[in-house]
N, C-alpha and C positions, 0 to 999 in steps of 0.2 A: 712262900718263905724263901724258896730257891732264888726267886727274882730279887728279893730284898738283899740276900747275901751277895748276889751278883753285882748289884748296884754299888756295894761297898767293898768289892773285891779289889785286888791290886790293879787289875786291868782297867776297872771302870770308876774307881773312887774319885779321881780328879774330875772326870766328866760329870759325875753326879754332883760334885761340889759346885761346879760351874752352873749346872742347871738349877740347883737350889738358890744360888746367889742371884742368878738371872731372874728367877721367879720372884724372889723377894724384892729386887730392884723394880721390876715391873709393877708389883703390887704397891710399892711405896710411891711410884710415879702416878699411879691411878688415884691413890688417896690425896696426893698433892693437887691433882686436877680437881678433885671434888672440893678440896679446901678453896681453890681458886674460884670455883663455882659459887660457893657460899659467900665469899668476899664480894663477888660481882653482884649477887642478889642483894647483899646488904647495901652496896653502893647504890644500886638502882632504887631501892626503897628509900634511902636517905635523899637521893637527888629528887625523886618525885615528891617526897614530903616537903622539901625546901622550896621547890619551884611552885608548889600549890599555895604557899603562904603569901600574904600581901607584902609589898615592899616594906623594909624596916627603915625607920628614920633613925639614923645613927646619932643624930644630935640630941635625941629626946629619950633614949632608952638606956637602961643599965647594960653594961657591956661584958658582964662576967662570962656569958655563955657563947660569945662570938665564935670561938674555935669549934663549936659544934653546929655551926650554921653555914658551913661552906655551901656555895651555890645559891643561897637565898638572895633574892633581890633586895637592894639597899639604896637609899638616898642619903647624901651627906652634903652639908654646906660648910664652906670654909675658904681660906685663902691659901693658894699654892706658895710654897717656899722653894723657889727655884735655885737658891744658893746651896741647897742640900739634896738636890735630885741626883740620881745615879742612872745608869743605863745597863740593860741586859744585853749581853752579846748573843750572836748566832740566832738572830730572828729574821724571818723572811716575809716579804709581802710581794705576791705575784712573782715569785722566784728571784726577787732582788734582795741581796744581803743588806742587813741593817741592824738596828738596835730597837729595844723597847724602852721608853722613858719611864722611870719610876720617880714620882714627885710627891713629897709629903704635902698633904692638905691639912693645914692647921685650923682647928676648930676654936670656937669661942672660949672653951674651958682651958685652952692652952695645950691640950693633947693633939696628936696628929694621926692620920691614917695614910699609909702609902697608897698612891693611885698609879696603876699601870696605864699611863695615858695612851700608849700605843706606839706603833712602828714609825721610825724615822730612817732614812737611808744612811748607810755608813759613810758614803762619800760626802765630804764637807762637814762631817760631824765627829771629828777625831778627838775633840776636847770639850769639856763642859761649857766653855765660853761659846762654842758653836751652837749649843742647844738653845741658847737664849732667844733665838728667833722664833721659837715655838711657845714662848711665854703666853700664858693666859692670865693677865693681871686682874686684880679686883676680886670680889667675892664670887665664888663659883658654887653651883649646885650640881653634883655629880650623881647620876643614876647608873647602877651597874649591878654586879654580883660580888658576893664575899668569896674570897679565896684564901687558902692557907699557904703559908710559906714553907720552905724546906730548909733543913739543916745539913742535908747531904744530897749530892746529885743523884739522879737516876742511874741505874746500872749502865756502865759505859760512859757516863758523863764525866766532865772535868770539874774538880772542886775549885772553889775560889781560892786565890793565893792568900797567904798570910801577909800581914803588913810588914814591910821592910823597916829596918831601923830608921827612925826619924819620920816615918810615914804615919799619918794620922787618919787617912781615909782611902777608900777605894772608889774610883769613879765608874769602873766597869765590873760587872758581876756576871756570873754564869747561872746562878739561881737566885730566887728571892729569899735570901737568908735574913729574915726579919730580926733575928737575935743579934746578928753581927751588924746589920745596917743601923739598928737602933743605937749602937755604940757611937756612931758618928753624927747623930742628930742632937740638937740642944734641948729637945723636949721628948716626953714619952711617946712612943709609937704604939698603936694598937697591935694586938697579936695576929691581925689579919690584914690583907690588902684588898683593894678593890680593882676589878676589871670593868671599866665603863662599857655601857651598851654600844655595840657597833652602830655606826651611822653611815649608811650607804650613800647619802647625799654629800658626805664630807669630801671636799675636793683637794685637800692639802694635808700633809702630815701634821701631827702624829695621828695615825689611823688606829683607833681602838681595836682590841682583840679580845675575843672570848672563845674558848674551846668548843668544838662541836661534840656533843655527848650523844652516844647511841645507847638507848635503853634495850639492850639485848643480854642474853646469858652467855653469848659467845660460844666457842667450840669446846668448852671445858668438859661437858658431860660426854660428848662424843670421844674426846681424847681419853677420858677415864675408862670408858668401855673398851677402847683399843688396848690400853695398857693391861687391863684385867684379862682381856682375851689372850694377849701375848703370854701373860703369866699362866693361864690355864693350859695353853698349848704346850708350854715348856714343862709344867709340873705334871700334867696328866698324859701328855704325849710321849714323854721320855720313857716311861716303863714299857710302852708298846714298841718303841724303837729298840730298846734294849732287848726285849724278848725276841724280836725278829732278828737282831744282830747276833744273838746267842745261839740261834738255831743252826 
């Protein structure tokens, strides 16, 4: 009881408050890491489930559930509309700066899906007219994976600019914002886009891109244990320190 009174005495109350706050923060950070761990496990399970499924024929299936099929293999046939393609900034290939071309593929029913055709160098490609040298005319069949777009950039990312007065389209984007890009196409866009399968034999741009996915749980459990350990040291170690200091 004397120790408890000492903890909240005039001399020690502020230190006690800092210790309690520090312990609470460490516990909260530990819980946050456990939440991250569960998110990672859910992602791993989803990714493995999608990659285990056979390729989806986008021309022949209902499309209501596409947003729940990210990373599933897909094939689609259509004709590219190069007049409405856009580019993603800040993309690199073998350490060279460039863009990724995003081109609508128009299907027989009149709808379209955006295809991230791949990397092109920034040099010599400052305007949409420069991209036409990468055209793939005629009917094309694309094999790749389903990806979801973004409405906001990642933490630290740069948002896409708003349209200026009199401007009706953006040619360069920072993220694949399907909602906004669909506003500048004359046909409905599907709520997902496609990243074609990489082709190591391809000798000229655009070079297709897909992310490398590691199926691990990451360091989150270890970080959680560290934060809970710090909280225990603060919360249970402080009374021993205070008892020794009061002697």
